[in-house]
C-alpha positions in Angstrom: 11.3 -7.5 -3.1 13.6 -6.9 -0.1 17.2 -7.7 0.3 18.9 -7.4 3.7 19.8 -3.9 4.7 23.5 -4.8 5.1 23.5 -6.0 1.5 22.0 -2.7 0.4 24.6 -0.7 2.3 27.3 -2.7 0.7 26.6 -1.0 -2.6 27.0 2.5 -1.1 30.1 4.6 -0.5 30.2 4.9 3.3 33.8 6.0 3.7 34.1 8.4 6.5 31.0 7.2 8.3 30.8 4.8 11.2 27.9 2.3 11.0 27.4 0.6 14.3 25.6 -2.6 15.1 21.8 -2.8 15.0 20.2 -1.1 18.0 17.9 -4.1 18.4 18.8 -7.8 19.0 17.0 -11.1 18.5 16.2 -11.3 22.2 14.4 -7.9 21.9 11.6 -9.7 20.1 9.2 -12.5 21.3 10.9 -15.9 21.4 9.7 -18.6 19.0 8.1 -20.8 21.7 6.1 -17.9 23.0 4.9 -17.0 19.5 3.8 -20.6 18.8 2.0 -21.0 22.1 0.2 -17.6 21.9 -0.9 -17.9 18.3 -2.1 -21.5 18.8 -4.2 -20.4 21.7 -5.7 -17.5 19.8 -6.3 -19.7 16.8 -8.0 -22.3 18.9 -10.2 -19.8 20.7 -11.2 -18.0 17.5 -12.5 -21.1 15.8 -14.1 -22.5 18.9 -16.0 -19.2 19.1 -17.4 -19.5 15.5 -18.0 -23.2 15.5 -21.7 -24.0 15.4 -22.7 -20.4 14.5 -23.6 -18.7 11.3 -20.0 -17.6 10.9 -18.7 -21.2 10.7 -19.0 -21.0 6.9 -16.6 -18.0 6.9 -14.0 -19.8 9.0 -11.5 -20.1 6.2 -11.8 -16.4 5.3 -11.2 -15.6 9.0 -8.2 -17.8 9.1 -6.8 -16.3 5.9 -7.3 -12.8 7.3 -5.6 -13.8 10.6 -2.4 -14.8 8.7 -2.6 -11.8 6.4 -2.5 -9.5 9.5 1.1 -10.5 10.1 1.9 -10.5 6.4 0.8 -6.9 5.9 2.7 -5.7 8.9 5.9 -7.4 7.7 5.4 -5.9 4.3 5.1 -2.4 5.8 8.4 -2.9 7.7 10.0 -4.1 4.4 8.9 -0.9 2.8 10.3 1.1 5.7 13.7 -0.5 5.2 13.7 0.4 1.5 12.6 3.9 2.3 15.4 4.3 4.8 17.9 3.0 2.3 16.8 5.7 -0.2 17.2 8.3 2.5 20.8 7.0 3.1 21.5 7.3 -0.6 20.2 10.9 -0.7 22.2 11.9 2.4 25.4 10.4 0.9 24.8 12.4 -2.3 24.6 15.6 -0.3 27.3 14.8 2.2 29.0 17.9 3.6 31.0 16.4 6.4 29.1 18.2 9.1 28.3 16.6 12.5 24.5 17.2 11.9 24.6 15.5 8.5 26.5 12.5 10.0 24.0 12.2 12.8 21.1 12.2 10.3 22.8 9.4 8.3 23.3 7.3 11.4 19.7 7.9 12.5 18.4 6.6 9.1 20.7 3.5 9.3 19.4 2.7 12.8 15.8 3.2 11.7 16.4 0.7 8.9 18.0 -1.8 11.2 15.1 -1.6 13.6 12.6 -2.0 10.8 14.5 -5.0 9.4 14.5 -6.7 12.8 10.8 -6.2 13.2 10.1 -7.4 9.7 11.9 -10.7 10.3 10.0 -11.2 13.6 6.7 -10.5 12.0 7.5 -12.9 9.1 8.2 -15.6 11.8 4.7 -14.9 13.3 3.1 -15.1 9.8 4.8 -18.5 9.2 3.6 -19.9 12.5 0.0 -18.6 11.6 0.4 -20.0 8.1 1.2 -23.4 9.5 -1.9 -23.3 11.6 -3.9 -22.4 8.5 -2.4 -25.3 6.6 -3.3 -27.7 9.4 -6.8 -26.4 9.7 -7.8 -26.1 6.1 -5.3 -28.4 4.3 -4.1 -25.7 1.9 -1.1 -23.4 1.7 -1.7 -19.8 2.8 -1.1 -17.4 -0.2 -1.3 -13.6 -0.3 -3.7 -12.1 -2.8 -1.2 -10.5 -5.1 2.2 -10.3 -3.5 4.9 -12.8 -2.6 5.4 -14.5 0.7 9.1 -13.9 1.5 10.7 -15.5 4.5 14.1 -13.8 4.9 15.1 -15.5 8.1 14.7 -18.9 6.5 16.4 -18.0 3.2 13.1 -18.7 1.4 12.6 -22.3 2.5 9.0 -23.0 1.7 8.4 -19.4 0.7 5.8 -18.7 -2.0 7.0 -16.2 -4.7 4.7 -14.6 -7.2 5.9 -15.5 -10.7 6.2 -12.1 -12.3 8.4 -10.9 -9.3 10.6 -14.0 -9.8 11.2 -13.2 -13.5 11.9 -9.5 -12.8 14.3 -10.5 -9.9 16.6 -12.3 -12.3 18.0 -9.1 -13.6 17.8 -7.1 -10.3 20.3 -6.8 -7.5 17.6 -8.0 -5.0 17.1 -11.3 -6.7 18.4 -13.3 -3.7 15.2 -12.4 -1.7 12.9 -13.4 -4.6 14.6 -16.3 -6.3 14.6 -19.7 -4.6 17.6 -21.7 -5.5 17.0 -25.1 -7.0 15.7 -27.0 -10.0 12.3 -25.9 -11.3 9.6 -28.5 -11.7 6.3 -27.3 -13.3 3.1 -28.7 -12.0 -0.1 -28.2 -14.0 -3.7 -29.3 -13.7 -7.2 -27.9 -13.9 -10.2 -27.9 -11.6 -11.7 -31.4 -11.2 -15.0 -32.7 -9.9 -15.4 -36.2 -8.4 -18.6 -38.1 -7.9 -17.8 -39.2 -4.4 -15.4 -38.5 -1.5 -13.4 -41.7 -2.1 -12.5 -40.7 -5.7 -11.5 -37.2 -4.5 -9.2 -38.8 -1.9 -7.7 -41.2 -4.4 -7.0 -38.3 -6.8 -5.4 -36.2 -4.0 -3.2 -39.2 -2.9 -2.1 -39.7 -6.5 -1.0 -36.0 -6.7 1.0 -36.3 -3.6 2.5 -39.7 -4.5 3.6 -38.4 -7.9 5.2 -35.3 -6.4 7.0 -37.4 -3.8 8.5 -39.6 -6.6 9.6 -36.5 -8.6 11.1 -35.0 -5.4 13.1 -38.3 -4.9 14.6 -37.6 -8.4 15.1 -33.9 -7.9 16.0 -33.3 -4.2 16.5 -29.5 -4.8 13.2 -29.0 -6.7 11.4 -25.7 -6.7 7.7 -26.3 -7.4 6.3 -24.0 -10.2 2.5 -23.8 -10.5 -0.4 -21.6 -11.4 -1.5 -20.8 -7.9 -5.2 -21.7 -8.4 -6.6 -21.9 -4.9 -9.6 -23.9 -6.1 -8.0 -26.4 -8.4 -5.4 -29.1 -8.3 -2.7 -26.4 -7.8 -4.0 -26.2 -4.2 -3.1 -29.8 -3.6 0.3 -29.3 -5.0 0.9 -26.2 -3.0 -0.2 -28.0 0.2 2.2 -30.8 -0.6 5.1 -28.3 -1.0 4.3 -26.6 2.2 4.2 -29.9 4.1 7.5 -31.0 2.5 9.2 -27.6 3.0 9.6 -27.2 -0.8 10.0 -23.6 -2.2 7.3 -22.6 -4.6 6.8 -20.1 -7.4 3.3 -19.4 -8.5 2.4 -17.8 -11.8 -1.0 -16.3 -11.5 -2.9 -15.4 -14.7 -2.5 -11.9 -16.0 -6.2 -11.2 -16.7 -5.3 -8.1 -18.8 -4.2 -10.5 -21.6 -7.7 -12.0 -21.9 -7.8 -15.3 -23.8 -4.0 -15.2 -24.1 -3.4 -15.2 -20.4 -3.0 -19.0 -20.0 -0.7 -19.4 -23.0 1.5 -16.5 -21.8 1.7 -18.1 -18.4 2.9 -21.3 -20.1 5.7 -19.3 -21.8 6.8 -17.8 -18.5 6.9 -21.1 -16.7 8.8 -22.8 -19.5 11.3 -20.0 -19.6 12.6 -21.2 -16.3 14.0 -24.3 -18.1 12.3 -26.9 -15.8 13.6 -30.4 -15.3 10.0 -31.9 -15.5 6.5 -30.9 -16.3 4.0 -32.8 -14.1 0.6 -32.8 -15.9 -2.7 -33.7 -14.4 -6.1 -33.4 -16.2 -6.9 -29.9 -17.4 -8.0 -27.8 -20.4 -6.6 -26.9 -23.8 -4.1 -24.5 -22.3 -2.6 -27.4 -20.3 -2.5 -29.6 -23.4 -0.6 -26.8 -25.1 1.9 -26.7 -22.2 2.5 -30.4 -22.6 3.0 -30.2 -26.4 5.4 -27.2 -26.0 7.4 -29.0 -23.2 7.9 -32.1 -25.3 9.0 -29.9 -28.3 11.7 -28.5 -25.9 12.6 -32.0 -24.9 11.5 -31.5 -21.3 10.4 -34.7 -19.6 6.6 -34.8 -19.0 5.3 -36.8 -16.1 1.8 -37.5 -17.6 -0.9 -38.1 -15.1 -3.9 -37.1 -17.2 -5.6 -40.5 -16.9 -8.6 -41.2 -14.6 -8.1 -40.0 -11.0 -4.6 -38.7 -11.8 -3.1 -41.9 -13.3 -0.8 -42.6 -16.2 -3.2 -42.5 -19.3 -1.6 -45.5 -21.2 -1.7 -47.7 -18.1 -5.3 -46.8 -17.5 -6.1 -47.7 -21.1 -4.3 -51.1 -20.7 -6.3 -51.8 -17.5 -9.5 -51.0 -19.3 -8.6 -53.5 -22.0 
């Protein structure tokens, strides 16, 4: 989790040292229009090349890796900023007032400022590539195990891994990992539909339900399990399209059979305004029961094709 370098410096005693402006500026990096045009061209050529070949089945994996290339580069720059900050702390602890020591400190500060500028530029490239991924495959791009921070946009539409979110509440860097807003939990399992029309109806019901909830909670933060093969994928895509911040709580497989129930506890600990429930398994049923016991409003869509169960029963009668 990364906070801006200026924020990190604010907590240090820099009396006697002169910290100048960053040695790099916004116009030192590729402009947004050039980034969009170039990545769109590369993306188009890449998938035109594999279409109709044996690699077409791997197109989504290739697209994911394309976005991940920028994500990993941005993460390395973030690590460089943190490492430089540690160096600054160490230099301050051993300050002797010499010109050499002062020069070393200023060098580390400049190094961090350069890394931070590059990190933000690479994050912008990743977000452009992630938008291409969303348009191509209809799902939100998600890193394997880390969070998708977007420092330049103050986490708008960012995807934050749940455990990092909880840890960030008690850490000084929480601003980079904790989207501001009202949590709304979305839960549902993996569903199968007999035909394409039913699948489309179900997906439309998911989006329509989330739109209605968003109307009631304009500052909502979508909280879900991050399952890339289940209904969470539909919800995540909706959030990306609507520019809604997300927090995903992946299962901690080390907990075995308790993993799902532990995830329920973590999500409910955020004190959500609503729990939106679509068809799922016993773990989801337990989430609904626990939410009601805490007097959290449940938007129940566990009926056929993601409808309200009681209404579906009335229609059947």
